[in-house]
LOMIZA-582976 format. One record per residue (C-alpha): x, y, z. Coordinates in steps of 0.001 Angstrom, whole numbers, m for minus. Layout:
N
<site px="X" py="Y" pz="Z"/>
...
***
This chain:
399
<site px="61370" py="46986" pz="44518"/>
<site px="62844" py="49722" pz="42305"/>
<site px="60016" py="51844" pz="42692"/>
<site px="60455" py="51674" pz="46394"/>
<site px="64283" py="52503" pz="46297"/>
<site px="63840" py="55164" pz="44589"/>
<site px="61337" py="56457" pz="46637"/>
<site px="63608" py="55845" pz="49477"/>
<site px="66543" py="57574" pz="47710"/>
<site px="64540" py="60680" pz="46970"/>
<site px="63714" py="61144" pz="50827"/>
<site px="64895" py="64488" pz="51879"/>
<site px="66897" py="65065" pz="48679"/>
<site px="67007" py="68838" pz="47542"/>
<site px="67779" py="68185" pz="43758"/>
<site px="68792" py="65019" pz="41566"/>
<site px="70672" py="65616" pz="38308"/>
<site px="69997" py="62958" pz="35858"/>
<site px="67633" py="60864" pz="37853"/>
<site px="67331" py="58264" pz="34567"/>
<site px="70808" py="57263" pz="35161"/>
<site px="70322" py="56376" pz="38810"/>
<site px="66583" py="54160" pz="37586"/>
<site px="69114" py="52684" pz="35054"/>
<site px="71808" py="51463" pz="37606"/>
<site px="69063" py="50532" pz="40067"/>
<site px="67436" py="48201" pz="37128"/>
<site px="70599" py="46843" pz="36106"/>
<site px="71236" py="45765" pz="40028"/>
<site px="68000" py="43989" pz="40225"/>
<site px="68193" py="42361" pz="36716"/>
<site px="71383" py="41470" pz="36257"/>
<site px="72693" py="42099" pz="39817"/>
<site px="75315" py="44877" pz="38616"/>
<site px="76442" py="46736" pz="41150"/>
<site px="77061" py="50552" pz="41205"/>
<site px="79365" py="53117" pz="42881"/>
<site px="78481" py="56161" pz="44694"/>
<site px="80931" py="58815" pz="45945"/>
<site px="81129" py="61086" pz="48614"/>
<site px="84085" py="63448" pz="49285"/>
<site px="84518" py="64143" pz="52990"/>
<site px="87561" py="66877" pz="53598"/>
<site px="89200" py="65622" pz="57280"/>
<site px="88958" py="69465" pz="58246"/>
<site px="88198" py="68049" pz="61959"/>
<site px="88229" py="65446" pz="64007"/>
<site px="84458" py="64983" pz="64817"/>
<site px="81024" py="64835" pz="62877"/>
<site px="78036" py="66222" pz="64214"/>
<site px="74440" py="65197" pz="62882"/>
<site px="74387" py="67417" pz="59792"/>
<site px="77202" py="65933" pz="58480"/>
<site px="75530" py="62653" pz="58926"/>
<site px="72808" py="63566" pz="56608"/>
<site px="75103" py="61939" pz="53484"/>
<site px="76162" py="58982" pz="55447"/>
<site px="72576" py="58032" pz="55903"/>
<site px="71775" py="58451" pz="52380"/>
<site px="75022" py="56579" pz="50989"/>
<site px="73511" py="53838" pz="53986"/>
<site px="70372" py="54008" pz="51902"/>
<site px="72127" py="53453" pz="48422"/>
<site px="74459" py="50393" pz="50394"/>
<site px="70999" py="48826" pz="51012"/>
<site px="70047" py="49162" pz="47030"/>
<site px="73184" py="47725" pz="45869"/>
<site px="75524" py="50272" pz="45586"/>
<site px="79348" py="50135" pz="46594"/>
<site px="80137" py="53357" pz="48501"/>
<site px="83138" py="55283" pz="47469"/>
<site px="83834" py="57315" pz="50843"/>
<site px="86331" py="59766" pz="49471"/>
<site px="88840" py="61398" pz="52162"/>
<site px="90012" py="64520" pz="50383"/>
<site px="93923" py="64505" pz="51639"/>
<site px="95223" py="66167" pz="49107"/>
<site px="92581" py="68929" pz="48199"/>
<site px="92357" py="69805" pz="52318"/>
<site px="96182" py="70947" pz="51855"/>
<site px="93933" py="73338" pz="49534"/>
<site px="90991" py="74210" pz="51523"/>
<site px="87689" py="73561" pz="50208"/>
<site px="86699" py="77561" pz="49092"/>
<site px="82776" py="76521" pz="48963"/>
<site px="80771" py="79328" pz="51137"/>
<site px="83987" py="80771" pz="52157"/>
<site px="84893" py="84545" pz="52375"/>
<site px="88586" py="83936" pz="53083"/>
<site px="90892" py="81818" pz="51952"/>
<site px="90745" py="78672" pz="54445"/>
<site px="93745" py="77737" pz="56601"/>
<site px="95583" py="74843" pz="55244"/>
<site px="95620" py="71541" pz="57236"/>
<site px="98718" py="70052" pz="58514"/>
<site px="99757" py="66129" pz="57632"/>
<site px="99345" py="65395" pz="61334"/>
<site px="96014" py="66890" pz="61436"/>
<site px="94797" py="65354" pz="58578"/>
<site px="95603" py="61828" pz="59363"/>
<site px="94191" py="62368" pz="62975"/>
<site px="91001" py="63687" pz="61721"/>
<site px="91058" py="60742" pz="59234"/>
<site px="90779" py="58067" pz="61760"/>
<site px="88037" py="59864" pz="63917"/>
<site px="85871" py="60303" pz="60443"/>
<site px="85867" py="56576" pz="59248"/>
<site px="85201" py="55304" pz="63222"/>
<site px="82495" py="57555" pz="63434"/>
<site px="81299" py="56948" pz="59750"/>
<site px="80994" py="52897" pz="60302"/>
<site px="78574" py="53247" pz="62672"/>
<site px="76281" py="54386" pz="59821"/>
<site px="77543" py="53072" pz="56894"/>
<site px="78296" py="48977" pz="55979"/>
<site px="82155" py="48413" pz="56216"/>
<site px="81928" py="45518" pz="53680"/>
<site px="80010" py="47581" pz="51121"/>
<site px="82288" py="50877" pz="51434"/>
<site px="85686" py="51415" pz="49985"/>
<site px="87662" py="54136" pz="51266"/>
<site px="89912" py="55683" pz="49248"/>
<site px="92481" py="58915" pz="49328"/>
<site px="92948" py="61354" pz="46379"/>
<site px="96417" py="61899" pz="47162"/>
<site px="96877" py="59045" pz="45803"/>
<site px="96189" py="60075" pz="41875"/>
<site px="96400" py="63479" pz="42608"/>
<site px="100222" py="63696" pz="43226"/>
<site px="100776" py="61434" pz="40386"/>
<site px="99122" py="63909" pz="37665"/>
<site px="102184" py="66071" pz="38150"/>
<site px="102527" py="69574" pz="36463"/>
<site px="101443" py="68595" pz="32933"/>
<site px="98444" py="67035" pz="33938"/>
<site px="97633" py="69639" pz="36204"/>
<site px="97929" py="72035" pz="33579"/>
<site px="95323" py="70004" pz="31219"/>
<site px="93018" py="69880" pz="33898"/>
<site px="93069" py="73345" pz="34616"/>
<site px="92257" py="73960" pz="30830"/>
<site px="88797" py="72505" pz="31083"/>
<site px="87432" py="75458" pz="32778"/>
<site px="87848" py="79644" pz="32408"/>
<site px="88339" py="82328" pz="35097"/>
<site px="84841" py="83873" pz="33903"/>
<site px="83035" py="80404" pz="34881"/>
<site px="84573" py="80178" pz="38047"/>
<site px="83698" py="83886" pz="39285"/>
<site px="80352" py="82588" pz="38384"/>
<site px="80402" py="81016" pz="41674"/>
<site px="78493" py="83131" pz="44279"/>
<site px="81667" py="82938" pz="46660"/>
<site px="83993" py="83535" pz="44330"/>
<site px="82096" py="86496" pz="42664"/>
<site px="81295" py="88515" pz="46492"/>
<site px="85230" py="87877" pz="47167"/>
<site px="86338" py="89354" pz="43908"/>
<site px="83720" py="92215" pz="43974"/>
<site px="84999" py="93222" pz="47468"/>
<site px="88380" py="92702" pz="46947"/>
<site px="88730" py="90181" pz="49179"/>
<site px="91828" py="88099" pz="48426"/>
<site px="91354" py="84869" pz="46337"/>
<site px="94344" py="82357" pz="46000"/>
<site px="94631" py="80618" pz="42272"/>
<site px="95041" py="77219" pz="44525"/>
<site px="91030" py="77486" pz="45214"/>
<site px="90709" py="77841" pz="41793"/>
<site px="91767" py="74419" pz="41595"/>
<site px="89522" py="73013" pz="44194"/>
<site px="86275" py="72248" pz="42221"/>
<site px="88478" py="70502" pz="39212"/>
<site px="90557" py="68608" pz="41584"/>
<site px="87182" py="67065" pz="43245"/>
<site px="85839" py="66990" pz="39518"/>
<site px="88635" py="64762" pz="38418"/>
<site px="88359" py="62457" pz="41553"/>
<site px="84935" py="61688" pz="39834"/>
<site px="87175" py="60706" pz="36403"/>
<site px="89567" py="58599" pz="37976"/>
<site px="87058" py="56637" pz="40364"/>
<site px="84620" py="56146" pz="37515"/>
<site px="81679" py="57303" pz="39640"/>
<site px="78556" py="56279" pz="38801"/>
<site px="76722" py="58946" pz="41546"/>
<site px="77994" py="61541" pz="43352"/>
<site px="76090" py="63110" pz="46470"/>
<site px="77018" py="66321" pz="48301"/>
<site px="75123" py="69119" pz="50058"/>
<site px="73209" py="71994" pz="48210"/>
<site px="76355" py="74384" pz="48829"/>
<site px="78311" py="71882" pz="46635"/>
<site px="76211" py="71954" pz="43449"/>
<site px="79205" py="73676" pz="41385"/>
<site px="81538" py="71092" pz="42513"/>
<site px="79496" py="68367" pz="41592"/>
<site px="78600" py="69208" pz="38667"/>
<site px="82801" py="69356" pz="37563"/>
<site px="82507" py="65557" pz="38190"/>
<site px="80134" py="65450" pz="35223"/>
<site px="81659" py="68038" pz="33277"/>
<site px="85485" py="66371" pz="33532"/>
<site px="83996" py="62763" pz="32981"/>
<site px="82974" py="63650" pz="29818"/>
<site px="85954" py="66307" pz="28873"/>
<site px="88236" py="62541" pz="29735"/>
<site px="86315" py="60468" pz="27507"/>
<site px="84592" py="58555" pz="29816"/>
<site px="81516" py="56873" pz="28103"/>
<site px="79198" py="57852" pz="31218"/>
<site px="78370" py="60897" pz="33464"/>
<site px="77630" py="60730" pz="36851"/>
<site px="74367" py="61548" pz="38339"/>
<site px="74267" py="63976" pz="41170"/>
<site px="72511" py="63957" pz="44260"/>
<site px="72169" py="66893" pz="46595"/>
<site px="70920" py="66512" pz="50077"/>
<site px="69688" py="69960" pz="52146"/>
<site px="71884" py="71511" pz="54739"/>
<site px="70541" py="70287" pz="58086"/>
<site px="68875" py="72983" pz="60621"/>
<site px="70017" py="72840" pz="64114"/>
<site px="68745" py="72657" pz="67566"/>
<site px="67263" py="76208" pz="66847"/>
<site px="65581" py="74936" pz="63854"/>
<site px="66727" py="78114" pz="61917"/>
<site px="70802" py="78135" pz="61266"/>
<site px="72412" py="75166" pz="59724"/>
<site px="74161" py="72771" pz="62331"/>
<site px="77107" py="73970" pz="63220"/>
<site px="79886" py="73893" pz="66359"/>
<site px="80466" py="77338" pz="65861"/>
<site px="77149" py="78513" pz="66409"/>
<site px="76722" py="75872" pz="69068"/>
<site px="73536" py="74527" pz="68401"/>
<site px="74812" py="70945" pz="67219"/>
<site px="74412" py="67383" pz="68011"/>
<site px="78039" py="65376" pz="68012"/>
<site px="78109" py="61983" pz="66960"/>
<site px="80815" py="61994" pz="70136"/>
<site px="78754" py="63450" pz="72479"/>
<site px="77706" py="61676" pz="75633"/>
<site px="74823" py="59579" pz="75702"/>
<site px="72802" py="61688" pz="78264"/>
<site px="73763" py="65176" pz="76197"/>
<site px="72692" py="63410" pz="73185"/>
<site px="69310" py="62465" pz="74103"/>
<site px="68555" py="65578" pz="75912"/>
<site px="69545" py="67955" pz="73161"/>
<site px="66997" py="65817" pz="70574"/>
<site px="64440" py="66160" pz="72903"/>
<site px="65149" py="70221" pz="73127"/>
<site px="64099" py="70346" pz="69511"/>
<site px="60634" py="71774" pz="68336"/>
<site px="57946" py="69502" pz="67421"/>
<site px="58046" py="70993" pz="63804"/>
<site px="62234" py="70214" pz="63222"/>
<site px="61058" py="66742" pz="64612"/>
<site px="59861" py="65874" pz="61460"/>
<site px="62751" py="66880" pz="59225"/>
<site px="65224" py="64924" pz="61363"/>
<site px="63283" py="62072" pz="61116"/>
<site px="63204" py="62244" pz="57311"/>
<site px="67062" py="62974" pz="56661"/>
<site px="68341" py="61042" pz="60078"/>
<site px="66383" py="58335" pz="60832"/>
<site px="66102" py="54600" pz="59557"/>
<site px="62360" py="54577" pz="59614"/>
<site px="60558" py="54154" pz="56744"/>
<site px="58507" py="57001" pz="54844"/>
<site px="55559" py="54960" pz="56151"/>
<site px="56474" py="54765" pz="59371"/>
<site px="56750" py="58004" pz="59563"/>
<site px="53566" py="59039" pz="57648"/>
<site px="51788" py="56860" pz="60255"/>
<site px="53465" py="58444" pz="63630"/>
<site px="52532" py="61944" pz="61737"/>
<site px="48963" py="60851" pz="61618"/>
<site px="49102" py="59884" pz="64875"/>
<site px="50335" py="63175" pz="66292"/>
<site px="47727" py="64929" pz="63977"/>
<site px="44645" py="62815" pz="65648"/>
<site px="46268" py="62873" pz="68840"/>
<site px="46335" py="59361" pz="69338"/>
<site px="50384" py="59741" pz="69998"/>
<site px="51715" py="62571" pz="71881"/>
<site px="54872" py="64699" pz="69866"/>
<site px="57019" py="63733" pz="73113"/>
<site px="56693" py="60338" pz="72716"/>
<site px="57695" py="60199" pz="69004"/>
<site px="60520" py="62448" pz="69785"/>
<site px="61965" py="60021" pz="72559"/>
<site px="61611" py="57670" pz="69528"/>
<site px="64111" py="59695" pz="67552"/>
<site px="66063" py="60397" pz="70657"/>
<site px="66417" py="56817" pz="71231"/>
<site px="67213" py="55550" pz="68016"/>
<site px="69978" py="58490" pz="67406"/>
<site px="71496" py="57835" pz="70735"/>
<site px="71494" py="54086" pz="70119"/>
<site px="73174" py="54636" pz="66535"/>
<site px="76212" py="56303" pz="68126"/>
<site px="76501" py="54210" pz="71353"/>
<site px="74353" py="51351" pz="71918"/>
<site px="70488" py="49997" pz="73222"/>
<site px="71920" py="49943" pz="76594"/>
<site px="73290" py="53445" pz="77110"/>
<site px="70615" py="54944" pz="75064"/>
<site px="68013" py="53674" pz="77650"/>
<site px="69839" py="54539" pz="80497"/>
<site px="69991" py="57869" pz="79017"/>
<site px="66082" py="57921" pz="78732"/>
<site px="65892" py="57005" pz="82492"/>
<site px="68093" py="59899" pz="83245"/>
<site px="65996" py="62473" pz="81727"/>
<site px="63068" py="61033" pz="83036"/>
<site px="64398" py="61502" pz="86136"/>
<site px="65603" py="65386" pz="85642"/>
<site px="63213" py="66168" pz="83372"/>
<site px="60248" py="64752" pz="84265"/>
<site px="60373" py="64292" pz="88227"/>
<site px="62481" py="67474" pz="88343"/>
<site px="65286" py="65484" pz="90182"/>
<site px="69424" py="66082" pz="90161"/>
<site px="71377" py="63940" pz="87994"/>
<site px="73382" py="61106" pz="89556"/>
<site px="76629" py="61999" pz="87574"/>
<site px="77406" py="65759" pz="88286"/>
<site px="81021" py="67175" pz="87624"/>
<site px="82715" py="68471" pz="90610"/>
<site px="85035" py="71461" pz="90879"/>
<site px="86817" py="73691" pz="93112"/>
<site px="88334" py="76920" pz="93291"/>
<site px="90306" py="78984" pz="95724"/>
<site px="88676" py="82441" pz="96934"/>
<site px="85387" py="84536" pz="96088"/>
<site px="84602" py="84253" pz="92691"/>
<site px="81897" py="85995" pz="90432"/>
<site px="78901" py="83586" pz="89595"/>
<site px="79184" py="84345" pz="85499"/>
<site px="82897" py="83214" pz="85731"/>
<site px="82127" py="80199" pz="88171"/>
<site px="79636" py="79051" pz="85523"/>
<site px="82169" py="79095" pz="82675"/>
<site px="84840" py="77716" pz="85010"/>
<site px="82517" py="74858" pz="85491"/>
<site px="81980" py="74391" pz="81817"/>
<site px="78212" py="74936" pz="82013"/>
<site px="78510" py="78170" pz="80219"/>
<site px="80552" py="79302" pz="77239"/>
<site px="80977" py="82720" pz="78153"/>
<site px="80615" py="84991" pz="81167"/>
<site px="78377" py="87104" pz="78447"/>
<site px="75972" py="84390" pz="78020"/>
<site px="76081" py="83562" pz="81720"/>
<site px="74833" py="86999" pz="82797"/>
<site px="71994" py="87042" pz="79662"/>
<site px="71070" py="83436" pz="81009"/>
<site px="70795" py="84755" pz="84703"/>
<site px="68614" py="87837" pz="83747"/>
<site px="66671" py="85628" pz="81739"/>
<site px="66020" py="82944" pz="84581"/>
<site px="67630" py="80392" pz="83555"/>
<site px="70145" py="79993" pz="86335"/>
<site px="69979" py="78164" pz="89705"/>
<site px="72032" py="77661" pz="92532"/>
<site px="71043" py="75062" pz="95321"/>
<site px="68007" py="74773" pz="92878"/>
<site px="67249" py="78591" pz="93658"/>
<site px="66853" py="81295" pz="90632"/>
<site px="69411" py="83315" pz="90844"/>
<site px="68752" py="87133" pz="90124"/>
<site px="71747" py="89107" pz="90922"/>
<site px="74286" py="88649" pz="87916"/>
<site px="76983" py="90292" pz="90085"/>
<site px="76913" py="87959" pz="92780"/>
<site px="80402" py="86554" pz="94054"/>
<site px="80235" py="82914" pz="95770"/>
<site px="82278" py="83067" pz="99160"/>
<site px="83445" py="79577" pz="100725"/>
<site px="80809" py="76603" pz="100627"/>
<site px="79558" py="74202" pz="98589"/>
<site px="77272" py="75127" pz="95566"/>
<site px="75055" py="72928" pz="93296"/>
<site px="74845" py="75295" pz="90130"/>
<site px="72584" py="74817" pz="87380"/>
<site px="71766" py="76359" pz="83715"/>
<site px="68335" py="75504" pz="82241"/>
<site px="67435" py="72314" pz="82705"/>
<site px="70254" py="69970" pz="81414"/>
<site px="73351" py="71419" pz="82531"/>
<site px="74382" py="71106" pz="86080"/>
<site px="77985" py="71029" pz="88330"/>
<site px="79114" py="71190" pz="91459"/>
<site px="81410" py="73784" pz="93050"/>
<site px="83553" py="73980" pz="95967"/>
<site px="84837" py="77581" pz="97083"/>
<site px="87737" py="77317" pz="99640"/>
***
């Protein structure tokens, strides 16, 4: 059983530091019934998560399956500083109101994956505020400026004369101190967090704890394009609050190669089940679309329910397999003649007029199921069925 646990914990990992410690923790659990703690920190920077964020949650759920209590750490203190990791400028500080709103949303979404009975939600404001000036100075004495400037993001900003706030130097120290206070056995995070994660190990030693946390790093999930990391700003994301139809359709839009990456990092299917599916696709006994539909159903069911996932599948089949129009289409109205590109933006099926023009040029826009070729088209009085690609529809009435 321990070997199976290790195999599942290792699944999809980019790097593990002190894997022997994880093995010892698992052995103590199976032989003596001792639970252990796995920490992951979340700065409530936005109200909604996307599937890229849930890679860590899936790994936390795996640890829970094999004896861990999860320390789901809300960085409501560190969010007031802003994590500088990967940033080219000092990040905007969140207000208390933003933080409270985002925390509520985060935890609601997280418990669609985590076992609430095996999760402790902790807030680092509780102990970091209590450190006081003397405690902060003691903490800061554990790291030199030269060491901090070894970080790639800081070194680039320093070399380009981009301002670095002194408070940003405190962020990895505060994150590390969280591990001291919580006495975490394991901490997990993304590969971009390596410096911060190792700080926990360093500070646990500096503060005299008789253990140092193991560190497990997960890769950054690629977005729908299969190239860039999943990001709302890049528009290549699947949000966990997306409507069922959108979520199902987005999963089915990924490439066959990327599908396996999503299975590895997001699915609850075992490695053996995934290997069987891969073999079936390779020898032709399984069609890739069928396998991708299973993934789309699993993810949609996780964040909604089985009934809505089934309806999303039926709707997708209706629209895409049979080239029919969706049942529910948003309706809009406007006064006076309107430019087609602006109409597509106003109906929320294009993000910008420039993108709309590009899609028209590429043949991706239809009006009343006929392709549009004139990017300067003006829509006069009448009713129109607007379509972008295979999934985006809107009805527009021009008065």
